[in-house]
TIVO-2410 file (N, C-alpha, C; in nm, 3 decimals):
# residues 158
REC num residu      c1      c2      c3 atome chaine
REC   1      M   7.624   8.975  10.528     N      A
REC   1      M   7.623   9.034  10.395    CA      A
REC   1      M   7.764   9.071  10.350     C      A
REC   2      T   7.851   9.103  10.444     N      A
REC   2      T   7.987   9.143  10.405    CA      A
REC   2      T   8.088   9.038  10.450     C      A
REC   3      A   8.044   8.912  10.454     N      A
REC   3      A   8.138   8.806  10.483    CA      A
REC   3      A   8.244   8.807  10.374     C      A
REC   4      G   8.367   8.780  10.414     N      A
REC   4      G   8.475   8.782  10.315    CA      A
REC   4      G   8.531   8.920  10.291     C      A
REC   5      V   8.484   9.020  10.369     N      A
REC   5      V   8.538   9.156  10.359    CA      A
REC   5      V   8.610   9.188  10.488     C      A
REC   6      V   8.736   9.229  10.476     N      A
REC   6      V   8.818   9.262  10.591    CA      A
REC   6      V   8.838   9.413  10.595     C      A
REC   7      L   8.818   9.473  10.713     N      A
REC   7      L   8.851   9.613  10.733    CA      A
REC   7      L   8.991   9.617  10.792     C      A
REC   8      R   9.080   9.695  10.729     N      A
REC   8      R   9.218   9.703  10.776    CA      A
REC   8      R   9.274   9.841  10.745     C      A
REC   9      R   9.383   9.874  10.817     N      A
REC   9      R   9.450  10.000  10.790    CA      A
REC   9      R   9.509   9.997  10.650     C      A
REC  10      A   9.496  10.108  10.582     N      A
REC  10      A   9.552  10.119  10.448    CA      A
REC  10      A   9.702  10.134  10.456     C      A
REC  11      D   9.770  10.085  10.353     N      A
REC  11      D   9.913  10.111  10.340    CA      A
REC  11      D   9.937  10.178  10.205     C      A
REC  12      A  10.059  10.215  10.179     N      A
REC  12      A  10.091  10.293  10.059    CA      A
REC  12      A  10.042  10.224   9.931     C      A
REC  13      A  10.047  10.093   9.928     N      A
REC  13      A  10.006  10.019   9.809    CA      A
REC  13      A   9.855  10.029   9.783     C      A
REC  14      D   9.778  10.070   9.884     N      A
REC  14      D   9.632  10.080   9.871    CA      A
REC  14      D   9.585  10.215   9.819     C      A
REC  15      A   9.674  10.314   9.812     N      A
REC  15      A   9.632  10.451   9.784    CA      A
REC  15      A   9.558  10.463   9.651     C      A
REC  16      G   9.609  10.402   9.546     N      A
REC  16      G   9.545  10.413   9.415    CA      A
REC  16      G   9.407  10.350   9.413     C      A
REC  17      A   9.395  10.230   9.469     N      A
REC  17      A   9.265  10.162   9.471    CA      A
REC  17      A   9.166  10.236   9.559     C      A
REC  18      A   9.212  10.292   9.671     N      A
REC  18      A   9.124  10.369   9.759    CA      A
REC  18      A   9.074  10.495   9.688     C      A
REC  19      A   9.163  10.562   9.617     N      A
REC  19      A   9.123  10.681   9.541    CA      A
REC  19      A   9.022  10.643   9.433     C      A
REC  20      D   9.041  10.530   9.369     N      A
REC  20      D   8.947  10.487   9.265    CA      A
REC  20      D   8.809  10.457   9.323     C      A
REC  21      V   8.803  10.399   9.443     N      A
REC  21      V   8.674  10.378   9.510    CA      A
REC  21      V   8.609  10.514   9.536     C      A
REC  22      W   8.688  10.610   9.586     N      A
REC  22      W   8.635  10.744   9.611    CA      A
REC  22      W   8.577  10.803   9.483     C      A
REC  23      L   8.651  10.794   9.375     N      A
REC  23      L   8.606  10.851   9.247    CA      A
REC  23      L   8.477  10.786   9.198     C      A
REC  24      R   8.469  10.654   9.202     N      A
REC  24      R   8.348  10.584   9.156    CA      A
REC  24      R   8.230  10.617   9.246     C      A
REC  25      S   8.253  10.619   9.376     N      A
REC  25      S   8.146  10.647   9.471    CA      A
REC  25      S   8.094  10.789   9.455     C      A
REC  26      F   8.186  10.885   9.447     N      A
REC  26      F   8.147  11.025   9.433    CA      A
REC  26      F   8.064  11.043   9.306     C      A
REC  27      A   8.108  10.986   9.196     N      A
REC  27      A   8.037  10.999   9.069    CA      A
REC  27      A   7.896  10.940   9.078     C      A
REC  28      A   7.882  10.826   9.146     N      A
REC  28      A   7.752  10.760   9.155    CA      A
REC  28      A   7.658  10.830   9.254     C      A
REC  29      A   7.712  10.872   9.369     N      A
REC  29      A   7.627  10.928   9.475    CA      A
REC  29      A   7.601  11.077   9.460     C      A
REC  30      L   7.692  11.148   9.394     N      A
REC  30      L   7.684  11.294   9.390    CA      A
REC  30      L   7.698  11.347   9.247     C      A
REC  31      P   7.614  11.301   9.156     N      A
REC  31      P   7.632  11.338   9.015    CA      A
REC  31      P   7.616  11.488   8.988     C      A
REC  32      T   7.547  11.560   9.076     N      A
REC  32      T   7.525  11.703   9.053    CA      A
REC  32      T   7.631  11.790   9.117     C      A
REC  33      V   7.719  11.731   9.197     N      A
REC  33      V   7.822  11.809   9.265    CA      A
REC  33      V   7.945  11.820   9.175     C      A
REC  34      V   7.986  11.942   9.151     N      A
REC  34      V   8.103  11.966   9.066    CA      A
REC  34      V   8.230  11.946   9.148     C      A
REC  35      R   8.316  11.856   9.101     N      A
REC  35      R   8.444  11.832   9.169    CA      A
REC  35      R   8.545  11.935   9.119     C      A
REC  36      P   8.613  12.004   9.212     N      A
REC  36      P   8.712  12.104   9.170    CA      A
REC  36      P   8.847  12.043   9.135     C      A
REC  37      R   8.865  11.913   9.157     N      A
REC  37      R   8.994  11.848   9.131    CA      A
REC  37      R   8.979  11.737   9.028     C      A
REC  38      T   9.083  11.719   8.950     N      A
REC  38      T   9.083  11.613   8.849    CA      A
REC  38      T   9.101  11.476   8.918     C      A
REC  39      D   9.075  11.370   8.842     N      A
REC  39      D   9.096  11.236   8.894    CA      A
REC  39      D   9.242  11.219   8.938     C      A
REC  40      D   9.335  11.268   8.858     N      A
REC  40      D   9.477  11.256   8.894    CA      A
REC  40      D   9.509  11.333   9.021     C      A
REC  41      D   9.446  11.449   9.041     N      A
REC  41      D   9.465  11.525   9.166    CA      A
REC  41      D   9.417  11.444   9.286     C      A
REC  42      V   9.300  11.380   9.270     N      A
REC  42      V   9.245  11.298   9.379    CA      A
REC  42      V   9.340  11.182   9.411     C      A
REC  43      R   9.389  11.116   9.307     N      A
REC  43      R   9.482  11.004   9.330    CA      A
REC  43      R   9.610  11.051   9.399     C      A
REC  44      G   9.661  11.166   9.359     N      A
REC  44      G   9.780  11.221   9.424    CA      A
REC  44      G   9.755  11.257   9.569     C      A
REC  45      Y   9.636  11.311   9.597     N      A
REC  45      Y   9.599  11.347   9.734    CA      A
REC  45      Y   9.592  11.222   9.823     C      A
REC  46      F   9.533  11.116   9.771     N      A
REC  46      F   9.530  10.991   9.848    CA      A
REC  46      F   9.671  10.938   9.871     C      A
REC  47      R   9.754  10.943   9.767     N      A
REC  47      R   9.891  10.890   9.776    CA      A
REC  47      R   9.977  10.972   9.872     C      A
REC  48      D   9.967  11.106   9.865     N      A
REC  48      D  10.060  11.194   9.937    CA      A
REC  48      D  10.009  11.242  10.072     C      A
REC  49      V   9.876  11.243  10.091     N      A
REC  49      V   9.820  11.300  10.214    CA      A
REC  49      V   9.733  11.199  10.289     C      A
REC  50      V   9.629  11.148  10.224     N      A
REC  50      V   9.529  11.068  10.294    CA      A
REC  50      V   9.589  10.943  10.356     C      A
REC  51      V   9.652  10.859  10.275     N      A
REC  51      V   9.702  10.732  10.328    CA      A
REC  51      V   9.820  10.752  10.424     C      A
REC  52      P   9.920  10.834  10.391     N      A
REC  52      P  10.032  10.845  10.485    CA      A
REC  52      P  10.006  10.930  10.609     C      A
REC  53      L   9.913  11.027  10.603     N      A
REC  53      L   9.899  11.124  10.712    CA      A
REC  53      L   9.770  11.115  10.791     C      A
REC  54      R   9.673  11.039  10.745     N      A
REC  54      R   9.545  11.024  10.815    CA      A
REC  54      R   9.528  10.879  10.856     C      A
REC  55      E   9.433  10.856  10.946     N      A
REC  55      E   9.400  10.720  10.986    CA      A
REC  55      E   9.305  10.665  10.879     C      A
REC  56      T   9.362  10.600  10.782     N      A
REC  56      T   9.287  10.553  10.666    CA      A
REC  56      T   9.265  10.403  10.674     C      A
REC  57      W   9.140  10.364  10.657     N      A
REC  57      W   9.100  10.224  10.660    CA      A
REC  57      W   9.042  10.186  10.526     C      A
REC  58      V   9.063  10.064  10.485     N      A
REC  58      V   9.003  10.013  10.363    CA      A
REC  58      V   8.925   9.886  10.393     C      A
REC  59      A   8.826   9.861  10.309     N      A
REC  59      A   8.752   9.735  10.310    CA      A
REC  59      A   8.805   9.656  10.192     C      A
REC  60      E   8.858   9.540  10.221     N      A
REC  60      E   8.913   9.455  10.116    CA      A
REC  60      E   8.830   9.329  10.106     C      A
REC  61      A   8.774   9.307   9.986     N      A
REC  61      A   8.693   9.189   9.961    CA      A
REC  61      A   8.780   9.076   9.908     C      A
REC  62      A   8.743   8.956   9.944     N      A
REC  62      A   8.815   8.839   9.893    CA      A
REC  62      A   8.803   8.834   9.742     C      A
REC  63      G   8.903   8.783   9.679     N      A
REC  63      G   8.902   8.774   9.534    CA      A
REC  63      G   8.994   8.878   9.474     C      A
REC  64      H   8.988   8.893   9.346     N      A
REC  64      H   9.075   8.987   9.277    CA      A
REC  64      H   8.990   9.086   9.201     C      A
REC  65      G   9.050   9.197   9.167     N      A
REC  65      G   8.979   9.298   9.089    CA      A
REC  65      G   8.921   9.404   9.180     C      A
REC  66      G   8.816   9.465   9.137     N      A
REC  66      G   8.751   9.572   9.212    CA      A
REC  66      G   8.668   9.654   9.116     C      A
REC  67      G   8.577   9.730   9.170     N      A
REC  67      G   8.493   9.814   9.089    CA      A
REC  67      G   8.373   9.741   9.031     C      A
REC  68      D   8.375   9.610   9.037     N      A
REC  68      D   8.263   9.534   8.981    CA      A
REC  68      D   8.203   9.442   9.087     C      A
REC  69      G   8.240   9.463   9.214     N      A
REC  69      G   8.185   9.384   9.321    CA      A
REC  69      G   8.255   9.251   9.342     C      A
REC  70      R   8.358   9.221   9.264     N      A
REC  70      R   8.424   9.090   9.275    CA      A
REC  70      R   8.530   9.085   9.382     C      A
REC  71      G   8.590   9.195   9.417     N      A
REC  71      G   8.695   9.188   9.517    CA      A
REC  71      G   8.785   9.308   9.510     C      A
REC  72      G   8.895   9.302   9.585     N      A
REC  72      G   8.987   9.414   9.595    CA      A
REC  72      G   8.937   9.515   9.696     C      A
REC  73      I   8.985   9.638   9.685     N      A
REC  73      I   8.943   9.745   9.777    CA      A
REC  73      I   8.805   9.792   9.733     C      A
REC  74      V   8.708   9.782   9.824     N      A
REC  74      V   8.568   9.816   9.791    CA      A
REC  74      V   8.513   9.926   9.880     C      A
REC  75      G   8.593   9.977   9.973     N      A
REC  75      G   8.549  10.086  10.059    CA      A
REC  75      G   8.668  10.154  10.122     C      A
REC  76      V   8.647  10.280  10.161     N      A
REC  76      V   8.752  10.356  10.228    CA      A
REC  76      V   8.688  10.447  10.333     C      A
REC  77      M   8.753  10.454  10.449     N      A
REC  77      M   8.711  10.544  10.556    CA      A
REC  77      M   8.835  10.615  10.608     C      A
REC  78      V   8.821  10.745  10.631     N      A
REC  78      V   8.934  10.825  10.678    CA      A
REC  78      V   8.892  10.900  10.804     C      A
REC  79      L   8.971  10.881  10.908     N      A
REC  79      L   8.951  10.953  11.034    CA      A
REC  79      L   9.066  11.050  11.054     C      A
REC  80      D   9.032  11.167  11.108     N      A
REC  80      D   9.132  11.268  11.142    CA      A
REC  80      D   9.092  11.321  11.279     C      A
REC  81      G   9.138  11.251  11.384     N      A
REC  81      G   9.091  11.281  11.519    CA      A
REC  81      G   8.944  11.243  11.529     C      A
REC  82      E   8.859  11.338  11.575     N      A
REC  82      E   8.715  11.311  11.586    CA      A
REC  82      E   8.642  11.335  11.454     C      A
REC  83      L   8.714  11.376  11.352     N      A
REC  83      L   8.650  11.402  11.223    CA      A
REC  83      L   8.646  11.275  11.139     C      A
REC  84      L   8.527  11.232  11.105     N      A
REC  84      L   8.510  11.124  11.008    CA      A
REC  84      L   8.510  11.195  10.874     C      A
REC  85      S   8.629  11.208  10.815     N      A
REC  85      S   8.642  11.296  10.700    CA      A
REC  85      S   8.597  11.232  10.570     C      A
REC  86      Q   8.599  11.099  10.562     N      A
REC  86      Q   8.557  11.034  10.439    CA      A
REC  86      Q   8.504  10.895  10.469     C      A
REC  87      L   8.396  10.859  10.401     N      A
REC  87      L   8.346  10.723  10.404    CA      A
REC  87      L   8.281  10.700  10.268     C      A
REC  88      Y   8.348  10.624  10.186     N      A
REC  88      Y   8.301  10.599  10.049    CA      A
REC  88      Y   8.306  10.450  10.021     C      A
REC  89      L   8.200  10.400   9.956     N      A
REC  89      L   8.192  10.260   9.918    CA      A
REC  89      L   8.180  10.249   9.768     C      A
REC  90      D   8.240  10.146   9.713     N      A
REC  90      D   8.220  10.117   9.572    CA      A
REC  90      D   8.070  10.103   9.551     C      A
REC  91      P   8.015  10.163   9.446     N      A
REC  91      P   7.869  10.158   9.427    CA      A
REC  91      P   7.808  10.019   9.434     C      A
REC  92      G   7.879   9.918   9.387     N      A
REC  92      G   7.827   9.781   9.392    CA      A
REC  92      G   7.821   9.723   9.533     C      A
REC  93      W   7.880   9.792   9.629     N      A
REC  93      W   7.884   9.744   9.767    CA      A
REC  93      W   7.792   9.822   9.860     C      A
REC  94      R   7.718   9.918   9.808     N      A
REC  94      R   7.624   9.992   9.892    CA      A
REC  94      R   7.507   9.902   9.930     C      A
REC  95      G   7.455   9.923  10.050     N      A
REC  95      G   7.339   9.847  10.094    CA      A
REC  95      G   7.367   9.707  10.142     C      A
REC  96      R   7.494   9.675  10.165     N      A
REC  96      R   7.531   9.539  10.209    CA      A
REC  96      R   7.580   9.535  10.354     C      A
REC  97      G   7.574   9.649  10.426     N      A
REC  97      G   7.619   9.651  10.565    CA      A
REC  97      G   7.762   9.695  10.585     C      A
REC  98      L   7.833   9.722  10.476     N      A
REC  98      L   7.973   9.761  10.488    CA      A
REC  98      L   7.987   9.900  10.552     C      A
REC  99      G   7.901   9.993  10.515     N      A
REC  99      G   7.903  10.126  10.577    CA      A
REC  99      G   7.876  10.117  10.726     C      A
REC 100      D   7.785  10.028  10.766     N      A
REC 100      D   7.756  10.008  10.908    CA      A
REC 100      D   7.882   9.963  10.982     C      A
REC 101      R   7.955   9.871  10.921     N      A
REC 101      R   8.079   9.823  10.983    CA      A
REC 101      R   8.181   9.935  10.998     C      A
REC 102      F   8.193  10.019  10.895     N      A
REC 102      F   8.286  10.131  10.903    CA      A
REC 102      F   8.246  10.228  11.014     C      A
REC 103      V   8.117  10.259  11.026     N      A
REC 103      V   8.073  10.353  11.130    CA      A
REC 103      V   8.100  10.295  11.268     C      A
REC 104      E   8.074  10.167  11.286     N      A
REC 104      E   8.102  10.104  11.416    CA      A
REC 104      E   8.251  10.112  11.448     C      A
REC 105      L   8.335  10.089  11.349     N      A
REC 105      L   8.480  10.101  11.367    CA      A
REC 105      L   8.517  10.245  11.404     C      A
REC 106      A   8.459  10.342  11.336     N      A
REC 106      A   8.487  10.482  11.366    CA      A
REC 106      A   8.450  10.515  11.510     C      A
REC 107      K   8.336  10.465  11.556     N      A
REC 107      K   8.292  10.489  11.694    CA      A
REC 107      K   8.388  10.423  11.794     C      A
REC 108      E   8.438  10.305  11.761     N      A
REC 108      E   8.537  10.238  11.848    CA      A
REC 108      E   8.666  10.318  11.853     C      A
REC 109      R   8.709  10.372  11.739     N      A
REC 109      R   8.835  10.446  11.730    CA      A
REC 109      R   8.824  10.584  11.795     C      A
REC 110      S   8.703  10.640  11.801     N      A
REC 110      S   8.681  10.773  11.857    CA      A
REC 110      S   8.564  10.767  11.955     C      A
REC 111      P   8.584  10.700  12.069     N      A
REC 111      P   8.472  10.675  12.160    CA      A
REC 111      P   8.413  10.801  12.224     C      A
REC 112      G   8.486  10.912  12.220     N      A
REC 112      G   8.433  11.036  12.277    CA      A
REC 112      G   8.335  11.107  12.186     C      A
REC 113      G   8.332  11.068  12.059     N      A
REC 113      G   8.240  11.129  11.966    CA      A
REC 113      G   8.301  11.148  11.829     C      A
REC 114      L   8.216  11.180  11.734     N      A
REC 114      L   8.258  11.200  11.596    CA      A
REC 114      L   8.183  11.318  11.536     C      A
REC 115      T   8.243  11.380  11.439     N      A
REC 115      T   8.176  11.481  11.359    CA      A
REC 115      T   8.207  11.455  11.213     C      A
REC 116      L   8.118  11.498  11.125     N      A
REC 116      L   8.140  11.480  10.982    CA      A
REC 116      L   8.059  11.584  10.907     C      A
REC 117      W   8.097  11.602  10.782     N      A
REC 117      W   8.025  11.690  10.690    CA      A
REC 117      W   7.973  11.605  10.574     C      A
REC 118      T   7.855  11.637  10.526     N      A
REC 118      T   7.802  11.575  10.406    CA      A
REC 118      T   7.724  11.682  10.329     C      A
REC 119      F   7.718  11.665  10.200     N      A
REC 119      F   7.646  11.762  10.118    CA      A
REC 119      F   7.496  11.751  10.142     C      A
REC 120      R   7.427  11.864  10.137     N      A
REC 120      R   7.282  11.865  10.157    CA      A
REC 120      R   7.209  11.780  10.054     C      A
REC 121      V   7.261  11.773   9.932     N      A
REC 121      V   7.194  11.695   9.827    CA      A
REC 121      V   7.205  11.544   9.850     C      A
REC 122      N   7.291  11.503   9.942     N      A
REC 122      N   7.314  11.359   9.965    CA      A
REC 122      N   7.218  11.305  10.070     C      A
REC 123      E   7.091  11.301  10.034     N      A
REC 123      E   6.988  11.254  10.128    CA      A
REC 123      E   7.012  11.111  10.177     C      A
REC 124      P   7.058  11.019  10.092     N      A
REC 124      P   7.085  10.884  10.146    CA      A
REC 124      P   7.189  10.886  10.258     C      A
REC 125      A   7.290  10.973  10.247     N      A
REC 125      A   7.390  10.983  10.354    CA      A
REC 125      A   7.327  11.037  10.481     C      A
REC 126      H   7.237  11.135  10.468     N      A
REC 126      H   7.170  11.190  10.587    CA      A
REC 126      H   7.095  11.078  10.660     C      A
REC 127      R   7.017  11.000  10.585     N      A
REC 127      R   6.941  10.891  10.646    CA      A
REC 127      R   7.035  10.789  10.710     C      A
REC 128      F   7.145  10.757  10.643     N      A
REC 128      F   7.242  10.660  10.694    CA      A
REC 128      F   7.301  10.708  10.827     C      A
REC 129      Y   7.353  10.831  10.830     N      A
REC 129      Y   7.416  10.880  10.953    CA      A
REC 129      Y   7.315  10.899  11.066     C      A
REC 130      E   7.197  10.947  11.033     N      A
REC 130      E   7.094  10.964  11.137    CA      A
REC 130      E   7.055  10.829  11.196     C      A
REC 131      R   7.050  10.726  11.113     N      A
REC 131      R   7.021  10.591  11.162    CA      A
REC 131      R   7.128  10.545  11.262     C      A
REC 132      H   7.250  10.598  11.247     N      A
REC 132      H   7.361  10.562  11.336    CA      A
REC 132      H   7.378  10.660  11.451     C      A
REC 133      G   7.277  10.743  11.476     N      A
REC 133      G   7.279  10.829  11.593    CA      A
REC 133      G   7.342  10.966  11.573     C      A
REC 134      F   7.379  11.001  11.452     N      A
REC 134      F   7.434  11.133  11.426    CA      A
REC 134      F   7.319  11.234  11.417     C      A
REC 135      V   7.347  11.356  11.463     N      A
REC 135      V   7.248  11.464  11.464    CA      A
REC 135      V   7.304  11.581  11.383     C      A
REC 136      A   7.220  11.637  11.296     N      A
REC 136      A   7.259  11.755  11.218    CA      A
REC 136      A   7.264  11.875  11.312     C      A
REC 137      V   7.380  11.944  11.314     N      A
REC 137      V   7.397  12.057  11.406    CA      A
REC 137      V   7.427  12.188  11.335     C      A
REC 138      E   7.456  12.181  11.205     N      A
REC 138      E   7.491  12.303  11.132    CA      A
REC 138      E   7.463  12.282  10.984     C      A
REC 139      H   7.407  12.384  10.921     N      A
REC 139      H   7.384  12.384  10.776    CA      A
REC 139      H   7.456  12.505  10.720     C      A
REC 140      T   7.527  12.487  10.607     N      A
REC 140      T   7.598  12.600  10.547    CA      A
REC 140      T   7.555  12.618  10.402     C      A
REC 141      D   7.596  12.731  10.347     N      A
REC 141      D   7.567  12.761  10.206    CA      A
REC 141      D   7.674  12.706  10.113     C      A
REC 142      G   7.774  12.639  10.168     N      A
REC 142      G   7.880  12.580  10.087    CA      A
REC 142      G   8.000  12.669  10.066     C      A
REC 143      S   7.997  12.791  10.117     N      A
REC 143      S   8.110  12.882  10.095    CA      A
REC 143      S   8.238  12.835  10.162     C      A
REC 144      G   8.227  12.740  10.256     N      A
REC 144      G   8.345  12.691  10.327    CA      A
REC 144      G   8.406  12.565  10.269     C      A
REC 145      N   8.348  12.512  10.161     N      A
REC 145      N   8.408  12.393  10.100    CA      A
REC 145      N   8.447  12.422   9.956     C      A
REC 146      E   8.542  12.345   9.904     N      A
REC 146      E   8.596  12.376   9.772    CA      A
REC 146      E   8.498  12.347   9.659     C      A
REC 147      E   8.396  12.265   9.686     N      A
REC 147      E   8.295  12.238   9.584    CA      A
REC 147      E   8.192  12.350   9.575     C      A
REC 148      R   8.187  12.437   9.678     N      A
REC 148      R   8.088  12.545   9.687    CA      A
REC 148      R   7.946  12.487   9.687     C      A
REC 149      E   7.932  12.375   9.758     N      A
REC 149      E   7.806  12.302   9.764    CA      A
REC 149      E   7.752  12.309   9.907     C      A
REC 150      P   7.625  12.350   9.926     N      A
REC 150      P   7.568  12.354  10.061    CA      A
REC 150      P   7.588  12.220  10.132     C      A
REC 151      D   7.625  12.229  10.260     N      A
REC 151      D   7.652  12.107  10.334    CA      A
REC 151      D   7.594  12.110  10.474     C      A
REC 152      V   7.605  11.996  10.542     N      A
REC 152      V   7.551  11.976  10.674    CA      A
REC 152      V   7.658  11.913  10.760     C      A
REC 153      R   7.673  11.966  10.883     N      A
REC 153      R   7.766  11.903  10.979    CA      A
REC 153      R   7.684  11.818  11.074     C      A
REC 154      Y   7.728  11.692  11.088     N      A
REC 154      Y   7.665  11.597  11.179    CA      A
REC 154      Y   7.760  11.567  11.295     C      A
REC 155      V   7.700  11.540  11.411     N      A
REC 155      V   7.778  11.505  11.530    CA      A
REC 155      V   7.716  11.381  11.593     C      A
REC 156      W   7.803  11.292  11.638     N      A
REC 156      W   7.762  11.177  11.719    CA      A
REC 156      W   7.832  11.186  11.853     C      A
REC 157      R   7.757  11.174  11.960     N      A
REC 157      R   7.814  11.166  12.095    CA      A
REC 157      R   7.756  11.040  12.161     C      A
REC 158      P   7.841  10.964  12.231     N      A
REC 158      P   7.792  10.841  12.293    CA      A
REC 158      P   7.694  10.869  12.406     C      A
***
């Protein structure tokens, strides 16, 4: 299903496209969650922090463009040690096995285990991570995240 899609480490030139995937994915998957940062803030964060300072991976589809399923950067995954801090797919690429590939890569990169946070309202993410062996270990009221949205911490151990 994801033939023609390469997972590779992001470089500085990918920061804008990766941020745009994050923005489109967040808007589609989490329409009720209020973002505390502007689109420009998110792009700056990807440019100045995420890509240069974290283990950032992108999914690049063959072809040109992006955002419409034709090509370009169509997914982003960010690892920070054992923390799977971000996994976002362009909405047109959901359900094609790309998220599965990213999770397998994360498990290879962090064979001792992984942890992640997801919002409680994101039931599709819960089902996705549970299908990959993650277990919910903590539920919060959201006071610890900038969105102030109740969340769930998941852990995977081999």
